[in-house]
C-alpha positions in Angstrom: 11.7 -22.0 28.2 9.4 -24.3 26.4 6.7 -23.0 24.1 3.2 -24.1 24.9 0.5 -24.5 22.3 -2.5 -22.4 23.4 -5.4 -21.8 21.2 -6.3 -18.2 22.1 -8.0 -17.1 18.9 -7.7 -13.4 19.6 -3.9 -13.5 20.3 -3.3 -15.9 17.4 -5.3 -13.8 14.9 -3.5 -10.7 16.2 -0.2 -12.3 15.3 -1.5 -13.2 11.9 -2.8 -9.6 11.3 0.7 -8.2 12.1 2.3 -10.6 9.5 -0.2 -10.9 6.6 -0.2 -8.5 3.7 -3.9 -9.2 2.7 -7.1 -10.2 4.4 -10.2 -11.5 2.7 -13.2 -9.4 3.5 -16.7 -10.9 3.2 -19.8 -8.7 3.0 -23.4 -9.6 2.2 -25.2 -8.2 -0.8 -28.8 -6.8 -0.4 -30.1 -10.0 -2.0 -28.3 -12.1 0.6 -25.5 -13.4 -1.7 -22.0 -13.2 -0.2 -19.3 -10.9 -1.7 -15.7 -11.8 -0.9 -12.6 -9.7 -1.9 -8.9 -9.5 -0.9 -8.0 -6.1 0.6 -4.9 -4.3 1.9 -5.3 -3.2 5.5 -3.7 -1.6 8.5 -4.0 -3.1 11.9 -3.6 -1.0 15.1 -4.2 -3.8 17.6 -7.9 -3.2 17.9 -9.2 -2.5 14.4 -8.4 -2.7 10.7 -8.5 0.2 8.4 -9.1 -0.4 4.7 -9.2 2.1 1.9 -11.8 1.5 -0.8 -13.2 3.0 -3.9 -16.4 4.8 -2.8 -18.6 3.0 -5.3 -17.2 -0.5 -4.7 -19.6 -3.4 -4.1 -18.3 -3.9 -0.6 -19.0 -0.3 0.3 -22.6 -0.6 -1.1 -23.1 -3.8 0.9 -21.8 -2.2 4.1 -24.2 0.7 3.8 -27.0 -1.9 4.1 -25.4 -4.4 6.5 -22.2 -3.5 8.5 -21.6 -7.1 9.6 -18.6 -8.7 8.0 -16.3 -11.8 8.2 -12.6 -11.6 7.7 -10.2 -14.4 6.8 -6.4 -14.5 6.6 -3.5 -16.8 6.8 -1.9 -19.6 4.8 -4.2 -22.5 3.9 -1.2 -24.5 2.6 0.2 -24.8 6.1 -2.5 -27.2 7.4 -5.1 -24.4 7.3 -3.2 -22.0 9.5 -5.8 -19.3 9.0 -7.6 -16.9 11.2 -11.3 -16.0 11.0 -13.2 -13.3 12.8 -16.6 -11.7 12.7 -16.6 -7.9 12.8 -18.6 -4.8 12.4 -17.6 -2.2 9.8 -18.1 1.5 9.8 -17.9 3.9 6.9 -16.5 7.1 8.3 -17.4 10.4 6.7 -13.7 11.4 6.8 -11.6 10.6 3.7 -9.0 7.8 3.7 -6.2 10.4 3.9 -7.4 11.2 7.5 -7.3 7.5 8.6 -4.6 5.7 6.6 -1.4 5.8 8.5 2.2 6.2 7.3 2.8 2.6 8.2 0.2 1.6 5.6 2.2 3.2 2.9 5.4 1.7 4.2 3.8 -1.8 4.3 2.6 -1.5 0.7 5.4 0.6 -0.8 6.7 -2.2 -3.0 3.3 -3.1 -4.3 2.4 0.6 -5.0 5.7 1.1 -6.9 5.1 -2.1 -8.9 1.7 -0.9 -10.2 2.9 2.7 -10.6 0.5 4.3 -8.1 1.6 7.3 -6.0 0.4 7.9 -2.5 -1.8 10.8 -3.8 -3.3 8.6 -6.6 -4.0 5.8 -4.0 -5.8 8.2 -1.6 -7.8 9.8 -4.4 -8.9 6.5 -5.9 -9.5 4.7 -2.6 -11.0 7.6 -0.8 -13.6 5.7 1.3 -12.2 4.3 4.5 -13.6 1.3 6.1 -13.0 0.7 9.8 -13.4 -2.9 10.9 -13.7 -3.8 14.5 -13.6 -7.5 15.4 -16.5 -8.8 17.5 -15.7 -12.5 17.7 -12.4 -14.4 17.0 -12.9 -17.9 15.7 -10.4 -20.7 16.2 -9.7 -22.6 12.9 -6.9 -24.9 11.8 -6.4 -28.3 10.3 -5.3 -31.5 11.9 -2.2 -30.1 13.6 -1.9 -27.2 16.0 -0.6 -24.3 13.8 2.7 -22.5 14.6 0.7 -19.2 15.0 -1.0 -20.7 18.1 2.4 -21.3 19.9 3.1 -18.9 22.7 5.7 -18.7 25.5 3.9 -17.7 28.7 5.6 -15.3 31.0 6.3 -16.1 34.6 3.5 -13.8 35.7 1.0 -15.6 33.4 2.0 -18.9 34.8 1.9 -17.8 38.4 -1.4 -16.0 38.0 -3.0 -19.2 36.6 -3.3 -18.0 33.0 -2.6 -21.5 31.8 -4.9 -24.4 32.4 -3.7 -26.5 35.4 -2.1 -29.3 33.4 -0.1 -26.8 31.3 1.2 -25.0 34.4 2.8 -28.2 35.6 4.9 -28.3 32.4 6.6 -25.2 33.6 7.1 -26.1 37.2 
């Protein structure tokens, strides 16, 4: 079956979130200046969970303005990146209550490289940030990126999921 290029920003960014090790989190300072930092994260299909130092600039910014922007992907591959707007929440629970085992499996190599144990990580990055996307933004360079390629199922084709000209390609 042929793959069809469909620019569905939510699905495309979901694929990027499952593959990328780091996202760039942008918050806004009280004086309106942007603040941009790379962060480790966990993605459960609906939200990102980030562990932060409680006194970090991003946390101070989020206490004033919970609106964020997140970017991820490889700019070298004709800007195959994902962007989305989101709302962040600073739960009262410690990171240990929200950071999954999968998070530690994902970053096991990096934690070992810097000599930080799970307990040290959770003590240092004790403030969780829960980020829920509110708007996925399409973004790419001149070509349609590989992350936009999908293979529609028969049910999707029959139900009219694809635009009419694309449906003919699978007839």
